MIMARVEX-530037 format. One record per residue (C-alpha): residue in three letters; x, y, z. Coordinates in steps of 0.02 Angstrom, whole numbers, plus 50000, padded with zeros to 5 digits. Example, Ala and Ser with C-alpha at 12.3 -4.5 7.8 and 13.67 -1.06 7.14 Angstrom:
REM MIMARVEX-530037
Ala506154977550390/Ser506844994750357/
This chain:
REM MIMARVEX-530037
Leu524914953350397/Gln523584965550444/Val522124963250325/Asp520604953350386/Thr519804947550224/Ile520384942350054/Tyr519214942449905/His519374928049783/Tyr518974929649598/Asp518884916249465/Val519734920649306/Thr519334912749139/Ile520464916648984/Ser519824910848814/Pro520674903148724/Glu521754894948858/Ile523584900448860/Pro525094895048962/Ala525364903249133/Asp526864914049079/Lys525814920848936/Ala524304922949046/Arg525334933749164/Gln525894945049013/Leu524054946548972/Trp523654951149154/Lys524834966249136/Val523854971748989/Ile522244970349084/Glu522894980149230/Ser523374994349107/Thr521674994349028/Phe520584992249183/Pro521145004549321/Glu520154995749458/Leu521264980049451/Ala522844990849461/Lys522105001349597/Asn521704986449708/Lys523304977649670/Ile522434961849625/Val523684946649609/Phe523464932849484/Asp524144915149485/Gly524364912949296/Lys522954900649292/Cys521234903749355/Asn521264912749528/Ala521484931349570/Tyr521474938849748/Ala521144956449810/Ala521264964349975/Glu519864976049933/Glu518184970349852/Met517924976249670/Thr516434987749629/Val515734974149511/Asp515484955049539/Lys515774950649356/Leu516894958049222/Thr517124953449036/Arg518444961348931/Lys519204957748757/Val521084960448770/Glu522414959948635/Leu524164954148682/Pro525404963948573/Asp526434953748460/Gly527904958648350/Gly527424950948188/Arg525974944448083/Ala525494926548051/Pro526524917547918/Ala525864913847742/Ala525254898247663/Thr525424881447740/Ala525184864347672/Ala523974850847736/Thr524784836647829/Pro525354823047834/Ala526704832547730/Arg527784822547612/Gln529614829047622/Gly530244826747450/Gly528604819647385/Gln528044820047202/Gly526814833847163/Gly525664843147269/Ala523854850047291/Lys523654866447201/Gly522914875247355/Gly524264869547468/Ala525574880647380/Lys524544895347339/Gly525004906447477/Gly526904902147450/Ala526774906947269/Lys525964923747313/Gly527254927047441/Gly528664922847325/Lys527944934447201/Gly528384950247302/Gly530114943347357/Pro531204943147206/Lys530364958247119/Gly530574968647272/Gly528714970147298/Thr527784973847457/Ala526754957847476/Ala527084949647647/Ala528174935047607/Pro527804918047697/Ala528894915747852/Ala529314897647798/Ala529074886947651/Pro527644875447653/Ala527974856747629/Ala527174848047488/Ala525444840547522/Pro524944823247460/Ala524184824147287/Ala522574815947346/Ala522344826347501/Pro521324841147493/Ala522174857747538/Thr521494874447585/Pro522624890147560/Thr522984899747713/Thr523544916247650/Pro523644932747744/Ala522244945047711/Ala523494958247656/Gln524024947747516/Thr522304942147457/Gly521404958547482/Gly520004949547585/Pro519324953547754/Pro520584954247896/Ala520804937747987/Lys520354936348174/Asn521844942048280/Lys522514925948360/Asn523154936748506/Glu521504943048554/Phe520804934548714/Thr519174934948808/Val519444937948996/Lys518044934749118/Ile518284938949307/Ser516954933949433/Lys516864934749618/Ala517144917149693/Ala517304918049880/Val517684928750032/Ile519164922350137/Gln519114926850318/Leu520864926850385/Glu520314925550567/Glu520104906950526/Leu521954905950480/His522434915550630/Arg521534904650751/Phe522384889650678/Leu524064897950704/Arg523624901450884/Arg523144882650906/Glu521364888250941/Gly520614879150797/Pro520954864850667/Ile521734867450497/Thr520244868650377/Pro519994870650190/Gly519814889350227/Cys521584890350313/Leu522334881250152/Thr521454893450035/Ala522084907850134/Ile523924901350132/Gln523734898649938/Ala523154916049922/Leu524594923550020/Asn525774912749917/Ile525114921549753/Val525224938349839/Met527084935949885/Ser527604928749713/His526514939049599/Lys527784952349562/Leu529284940749551/Phe528354928449440/Ser527844942549322/Glu529624947649297/Met530594931249294/Val530334913349228/Ser529334903549353/Val529404884849387/Gly528324879149527/Arg528614891249675/Ser530344896649612/Ala530724910549491/Phe532294909749381/Thr533444921549285/Pro534694917749144/Asn535964928949219/Asn537564919049256/Ala536894903749169/Gln538024889249179/Asn538324878549025/Leu537954860149063/Gly538314853448891/Gly537164845548758/Gly536114861748730/Ile535674862848915/Glu536174876849045/Lys535874879349232/Trp534894894449289/Asp534934901749459/Gly533334906349547/Ile532394910749708/Phe531134899149795/Gln529794907249908/Ser528324900349998/Val527214904950142/Arg527274892150280/Pro526224890950437/Gly527254890250594/Gln526844890150778/Gly525934907150810/Lys526354915550650/Leu526644913450467/Tyr528434912150393/Ala529134915150225/Asn530224900650161/Ile531604908750051/Asp532904898449975/Val534124897349823/Ala533534886649677/Asn534274879449525/Thr533614869249379/Ala534064865649197/Phe533454875649045/Ile533564872048858/Lys534904885148789/Gly534284898848675/Gly535284903648522/Asn535414899248333/Ala534624882548305/Ala535894876148188/Glu537294879648312/Leu536334872748454/Val536174856048347/Ala538014855148326/Glu538264857548514/Ile536994844348559/Lys537734831448439/Asn539464835948500/Val540244840548327/Arg541634853348291/Ser540704862148153/Ile539044862648073/Asp539874857447913/Asp540344840147991/Phe538454836747965/Arg538744838547778/Ser539654821647758/Ala540624814547896/Arg539294815248030/Lys537654814547938/Leu536124815448052/Gln535234798548067/Lys533464794948111/Arg533844792148292/Asp534784809248294/Ile533194817248223/Gln532024808448354/Glu533234815248484/Leu533274833448421/Ser531344832848405/Lys531194827948589/His532424841348640/Phe531644855748546/Lys529794851348546/Gly528784865348627/Cys530234878148621/Ser529844895048550/Phe530904902948417/Thr531004918448306/Val531674919848132/Asn533114930548070/His532724932347887/Arg531224944247902/Gly532194959447977/Gly532334965848154/Asp530554972348160/Phe529784954348139/Lys529674948248316/Lys528324934948305/Lys528704919048400/Phe528264901448338/Lys528314884648428/Val529224869948377/Ser528144854648334/Glu529494843148260/Ile531164841448172/Ser530994836947987/Gln531714819647939/Gln532534826447785/Gly533604841447754/Ala532964857247685/Glu533604852947511/Gly532534836647509/Ile530894845547557/Thr529874850947403/Phe528194859247375/Thr527224863947229/Gln527164883547195/Glu525914892347088/Leu526634905146962/Asn525934921246909/Asn525244913946739/Gly524384900746835/Ala525624886546799/Thr526454877046940/Lys528174871346974/Lys529084860147105/Ile530254870347215/Thr531364865347362/Ile531554875847519/Pro533254882647471/Gln532644887947303/Tyr531154896847385/Tyr532204906047505/Ala533394911547364/Ala531924917847265/Ala530864925347405/Tyr532164932947519/Asn533724933047406/Leu534474921847540/Lys535714907747502/Leu535554894547634/Arg537264890347703/Phe536744872947778/Pro535354866747656/Phe535814848847716/Leu535164851647885/Pro533384847547937/Cys531974860347967/Ile530964865148114/Gly529144860248082/Val527754872148154/Lys525974864348157/Gly524654876148102/Arg522844875948086/Asp522004860248005/Asn523584850448040/Gln524544860647916/Phe526454861547938/Met527674875347895/Tyr529594871247888/Phe530904883347936/Pro532744879747898/Leu533754878548057/Glu534944892348016/Val533594905548009/Cys532834900448178/Asn533364907148346/Ile532744896848490/Val532084907748635/Ser532814903648803/Gly531684900648957/Arg530964883748930/Arg531314871849072/Tyr532224854949022/Thr531134840949098/Arg532054825749035/Arg533354816649138/Leu535134824149132/Asn536524813149073/Glu538044807649184/Leu539104822349127/Gln537674835449140/Thr537284829249313/Ala539054831149373/Glu539164848749302/Met537514852749386/Ile538174846149561/Lys539774855549533/Gly538754871749508/Thr537454869549650/Cys538524861949788/Ile538884876949898/Thr539314877050089/Pro537994882550215/Asp538844899150233/Gln538814901950051/Arg537034897050036/Ala536474908150174/Ala537484922950093/Lys536584919049926/Ile534854918950012/Gln535284936250087/Ala535894943049918/Ser534234938349841/Phe533264951349945/Pro533664965649829/Val532934955549693/Leu531364951449797/Asp531244969549847/Phe529924966149974/Glu529964984850038/His529454992049869/Asn528214978549827/Glu526554987349799/Tyr525574970549801/Leu526264966249969/Lys525854983650025/Gly524084981649960/Phe523834966950070/Gln524714974950223/Met525984960750219/Glu527724963450285/Ile529184950450271/Ser530694951450383/Lys532404949850304/Glu533134941450456/Met533234922450466/Gln532184914750609/Val533164908450753/Val532464891850817/Pro532824881050962/Ala533604864450919/Arg534224848751005/Val535634836650955/Leu535094818550992/Pro536414807251055/Pro537004793850933/Pro536674775650970/Gln537884761751011/Val538264752550852/Glu538724733850877/Tyr539764721850776/Arg540204703650811/Asn540894698150980/Asn540134712451070/Val541194725850985/Ser540254741751007/Phe540684760350985/Thr539764777250973/Pro539924785050799/Gln540564803150780/Phe539894815250648/Gly538744802250579/Gly539974789650509/Trp541304776550557/Gln542624766050465/Leu542604747750417/Asn544064738050488/Pro544524720250530/Ser544104722450710/Arg542304726850669/Lys541734710550596/Met539984708450525/Val538694702950655/Gln538134688450542/Gly539334684950398/Ala538574674950263/Thr539504661150170/Leu540004663349990/Ser540434646549919/Ser539614645149751/Trp539834659949639/Gly540654665749473/Val541114681549377/Leu540294685549209/Ile541164699449115/Phe540354710448987/Glu541914718248929/Asn543204715048798/Glu544614704148856/Ile545924716348774/Arg545274730648880/Leu545034720049038/Arg546344707049050/Arg546154690649151/Ser547614694249262/Glu546774711049313/Val545154702149357/Asp546094688549460/Asn546914702149557/Phe545314710149595/Ile544484693949651/Arg545954690449772/Glu545704707649846/Leu543804705649857/Ala543824688349934/Gly545224693850059/Thr544224708850111/Leu542554699450126/Ala543444686650240/Glu544294700250348/Asn542624708750372/Gly541744693150435/Met541094683350283/Ser541534665650248/Val542284663350068/Pro542754645350038/Met542784648049852/Arg544274659949831/Ser544484656049643/Pro542694656949562/Pro542424652549376/Ile542654667649263/Ile541834669249092/Tyr541914683348962/Ala540144685748891/Gln539924680848710/Pro539144693948597/Gly537294692548574/Asn535944686248699/Val536234692448882/Glu535094678548945/Arg536074665448863/Asn537684671248943/Val536874671349113/Asp536194653349090/Ser537924647949031/Met538734655849190/Trp537424648049300/Thr537814630649235/Thr539644633949247/Ile539534638749430/Gly538454623049471/Gln539724611649389/Ala541294620449467/Cys540594621949642/Asn539514607049646/Ala538154616949722/Pro536694628149671/Pro537444645349629/Gln537264659049760/Met537834674449664/Ile538464679849493/Leu539744694849499/Val539394703949339/Val540664716349270/Leu539984730249156/Pro540884742849056/Ser539624756449116/Val537904759049182/Cys537014753349023/Gln535474744148954/Thr536364727948991/Tyr536114731649182/Ser534244732149159/Val534174716349056/Ile535244706349181/Lys534224712749330/Thr532544709149246/Tyr533104692149188/Cys533884686049344/Glu532604692949466/Thr530954690449371/Thr531124678549232/His532564665449275/Lys531774649249325/Thr532504648649494/Gly533154667249516/Val534894672949519/Met535694684949646/Thr536814697149556/Gln538074710349603/Cys538624722049463/Val540244732149466/Leu541034743249341/Ser542554737749248/Lys543494753349300/Lys543374747549479/Ile544154730249433/Leu545724739149353/Arg546044749149515/Pro545504738349664/Ser545564745849835/Lys545114738450007/Gln543844752750038/Tyr542904748649879/Cys542964729849910/Gly542354733450091/Met540804743850033/Leu540474730649899/Gly540534716950033/Leu539204726350133/Lys537994723949987/Ile538504706149950/Asn538264700950132/Ser536574709250140/Lys535984700849981/Leu536554683650047/Gly535474685350207/Gly536894691950320/Ile536874705450452/Asn538204719550442/Asn537934728850602/Thr536574731650731/Leu536144743250876/Ser536284739251055/Lys534614734551135/Thr534664749251252/Ser534734761151100/Val533184754951022/Pro532004747651155/Phe530534749451049/Leu531114736050933/Asn531474723751081/Gln529954726051187/Ala528784717251066/Pro528894710150887/Thr528984725550777/Met528884728950593/Ile529634744550509/Ile528814747650340/Gly529384759550210/Ala528304764150055/Asp528644775549896/Val527834778349728/Thr529014783649587/His528294791249432/Pro528904790949255/Ala529864806449190/Pro528864819349093/Gly528504812648923/Glu528714794448966/Asn527264783448932/Arg527474771249082/Pro526434767849235/Ser526974773349406/Val527834760549517/Val527354756849706/Ala528664748849816/Val528384742949995/Val529734735650107/Ala529624728850281/Ser530884723350413/Met530924704850450/Asp532034703850603/Gln532214710850782/Phe533634722050728/Ala532744730750580/Phe534144726050469/Lys533374712550348/Tyr532044718650238/Ser530854710250109/Gly529984720549980/Arg528514719849858/Ile528124729849702/Lys526674733649592/Val526164746249458/Gln524754758449457/Ala524044772749346/Ser525384784249292/Gly525514799349406/Ala524434792649543/Glu525194795949708/Val524014787649834/Ile524454768449839/Asp523114757849754/Gly523054740149828/Leu524144743049971/Lys523084730650078/Phe523804715449984/Leu525584721349984/Val525554723950167/Tyr524654707750194/Gln526034697950100/Leu527344706250199/Leu526464701950365/Val526404683850315/Ala528224685150269/Phe528644690950439/Ser527604677750526/Glu528444663550421/Arg530224669950473/Asn529804673650661/Lys528324661850701/Thr527314676950753/Phe526494692050680/Pro527164709350729/Lys526264717450871/Arg526774735050823/Ile526944742950652/Leu527884758850613/Phe527524764550435/Tyr528594777550347/Arg527764784350190/Asp528784794950070/Gly528314806749942/Val526574813050002/Ser526214831749983/Glu525214841350122/Gly523694842350013/Gln523604822850003/Tyr523684819950194/Ala521784817150206/Glu521724805650064/Val523174795250125/Met522334794350298/Lys520684788850210/Thr521484776350087/Glu523224770350148/Val522994769750334/Ala521304760950302/Ala522224749050184/Val523454744150322/Lys522004740850441/Asp521134729950300/Ala522754719850290/Val522714716250472/Glu520834711050455/His521314699650308/Val522584691050420/Asn521224688150550/Ala520084681050413/Asn521434668450367/Val522344664050529/Lys521604657950683/Phe522014667350839/Asn521534665751021/Glu521074684551023/Pro520894695650866/Tyr522544701350798/Lys522634719550818/Pro524354727450800/Thr524604745850848/Leu525084756950701/Thr526084773150691/Phe525984780850512/Cys527194794150473/Val527404803850309/Val529314807950265/Lys529714822450156/Lys531414826650087/Arg530874837949939/His530674854950031/His531674870750049/Ala531894872050233/Arg533764873250284/Leu534584873050453/Phe536134883650478/Pro537194882250637/Met537294898350740/Ser539164897450748/Pro540654887450686/Lys540784879050850/Glu539064870750832/Ala539424864450654/Asp540274848750591/Arg541834848450476/Ser540724852950322/Gly539934867850405/Asn538254859750432/Cys537294856150581/Val537954840050661/Ala537114823550635/Gly535634821050752/Thr534984839950753/Val533134840450766/Val531964854850764/Asp530124852350823/Thr529524869550874/Val529304887350795/Ile529354883150613/Thr528454866650629/His526554863150612/Pro525474872450737/Thr524384858050794/Glu525074841850726/Phe526614831150768/Asp528014834550653/Phe529824837450667/Tyr531454841550556/Leu532854828450582/Gln534614830950510/Ser535184812550538/His536734813050427/Gly538424820450435/Gly538824833950296/Leu539964828250166/Gln539864843050033/Gly538614856950008/Thr537224861450124/Ser536324846950209/Arg534474845350191/Pro533504839650348/Thr532054827250327/Leu530344831350382/Tyr529344818550471/His527464821350492/Val526464809450600/Leu524724806250531/Leu524254792050654/Asp525084786550819/Glu524304771850908/Asn525964767250989/Lys525884783851087/Phe527654789751054/Thr528284804451144/Ser529174817151031/Asp530834811851099/Ala530554793551074/Leu530024793950894/Gln531354806550853/Ser532694795950940/Leu532144779450859/Thr532024787250691/Tyr533754794750711/Arg534454778250773/Leu533724767650637/Cys534704777950512/His536334770050576/Val535704752850515/Tyr535844754550331/Ala536574740250232/Arg537524749250099/Cys538734760150204/Pro539424762650378/Lys538574779850400/Ser537004787150474/Val535984790850317/Ser534894806350285/Ile533214797450282/Val532584781950380/Pro533234766150292/Ser531514758250261/Val531144772750142/Tyr532864772050059/Tyr532514753650026/Ala530814757549951/His531684769949835/Leu532914756549784/Leu531574744249751/Ala530544756549651/Tyr531934761049540/Arg532384742449516/Ala530644740249450/Arg530954754349329/His532324744049260/Tyr531094729849235/Gln530044742049135/Gly531334742749007/Gly532724752749058/Asp534194763649086/Phe532964777449095/Ser533494783648918/Asp532114789148811/Thr532574775748688/Ala532264761748808/Ser530714751448784/Ser529204757648874/Ile527464751248930/Ser525864760048924/Gly525294770049077/Ser523504772649019/Asp522954756749097/Ala524034750049242/Gly522934734349246/Asn523764728949088/Ala525554733049144/Pro526774720349212/Thr526604715749388/Phe528424710749408/Thr528304693649490/Thr529924692749588/Ser530794675249593/His530194664649739/Thr531974662249803/Leu532424680749803/Lys530814689349848/Asn531134689150037/Leu533004693450015/Met533784710450001/Tyr534134709049814/Phe533774727449787/Val535194735149888/
């Protein structure tokens, strides 16, 4: 990078348009205003443009027309439209009549692109007829835009270079410069491909995921500051897109029918089907195939009609001034000499001016590919996506190298304009492999794990095995499909395995009940009573058997953990696991059960984690999970904290806040509650706190320091205000941000330095060259590879009052990853953050669901009115969420 100055310009496009359309418009601007093309000015698709040379004028205004392949459609009807309604306003069908006039007689009048729906008789309607038909003045071209470009700032890159050389701090000017360079690098690619975030995607070699969804491959690219220089982070990317094609055929694929004709009688679309299709297609662009190849105008889907085309009528005005009711199939037969093959299918509704709608039969619509699918993939689609994206490190590295001809940095005129060169070679970075800790089980049995994992066996008994003496089995499955003998066989295997691994199981034949149809809560209460009577003790746990991960799971967890009078610990299993019991599965299930009942599965030797043993220490993990796009729910905050000297037992607290808000509101009181819980269990407050915070972007670090770090300090002051100490309580705090969602990948230099999966070995840490120039951060790959390419976790320290050395914090973080309750492995992210994830998603179940769009939801507009999720008093300090 050789330029010293970048000129920043504000861009305003009126009316506003999406980023992809704005980039198309920018190409037109470049061709009509030579100075933009000459200076190779780059544009972010929103409101920022950057140039390496200053423009001759500070302000520029142009009216620009974006070419379009077709004219606006003819008449529309005022909404709300009545599908199959009786009668209609005269004006609402005027354009339709005029369009129809030219159609059957072979005239030259432009026919409407779609039949207008009938308007309510009482509603006023205004005809919206193309000027070509009415002879009036031409309408304003809806593809004409006013573009204003004005000079905003001058960015001096010396400020950035000083930061990279560690001669100055990171400033807003540095961040702006990096943002500008990101736009420079991506401008050409984003203009040629479909962009999502910092990735660009192509439909070439798209993989069908089923349900009208397909996987596209893409390229991620980003400018990252390193130590002494800038780096280009290049990686492969994959995401789901809505398939393009004929809309009627896509509907058949989404609903998984053999033929479109199946919708005629055997598989009629129901109201719920229509709602699902509307959510799937809403916002997609489409073209029509009944206007000839020269008609290329694109429309946008607003809805799918509730009725089929044959049930939608409107009132058409005839040449003699009379009117008649006409259906959409009749209209297309008259206007286009087209007999609809599937008149029973619904129509695509397009919202026009004044809330008027036009309806297009599905069979004449071709969905344009290129719209990202933002809803949650179902189980089968997720499996297909994983299958298509799970590639070995060698394969990933090869795909990254193969992307360079597409990126074409050498011939990129925009990069040349900014005198920016990008190497094709991956950066070689020094790395260390941290030694694994000593993992300990009961009776001083200890060992050093290899490749990030170890096996469960009877010689490795749980450090502290819980006693399971009062429990029962509640089965939400038909007794014909899951016989009692099969359940008894599973219970024998489970109880035996639990005992082998160190738990005490006096009750080997717990009561078993098949749930009655109807109310889930009533079944739980019945099971609760039965356990109490059979075991003559308060129930400890209900083992719940479910046919699948379904809405029943959400109802059970919500009722048992937040509503039940005393709280009920539950462990859910799938019926397919009951049918084929294995000792390995029962062993893994036992880890969860023991943890939930207050036991300890394994610990680390005291010499492995001296930080935990030198003084009372609390490890905190925090996460905020947000609703999926389109869901009207608040965000959920989850904070967990360790409660013992081994950092094995955790307690958690949850709350909701405004939808999409990342910085935690009210963290003070969550941390205060956890500090009090720690003191009640240990008879002292923690003297050191290590806080791992997940999910914060770099741009939010300052706000997190200002708000969340201050909130932890305020929680400590709240303790001081409520508890008498000889000296003020003042624990030392280390606050570390944890990032998993990034595109940095570590590849071993040779097969000898790789594990069995071809990844870097567990414990690999990188803390130089590609890390932050001035602040304390590091990449840690703490898990052994299983399949695909492992992703290291980035840890970034914002505050360190515990005065860790680099090696001390890296080693502690890595070793903590070996104390995860759910499996005998070193996990990829520090367990406190994993538990915060689990707790946050448990709260999502409390919100109503299995995450399907049909599940109940609560408003995210005012988090103050949303549920606060009061966890049962008997469960709130146990690990019910694992």
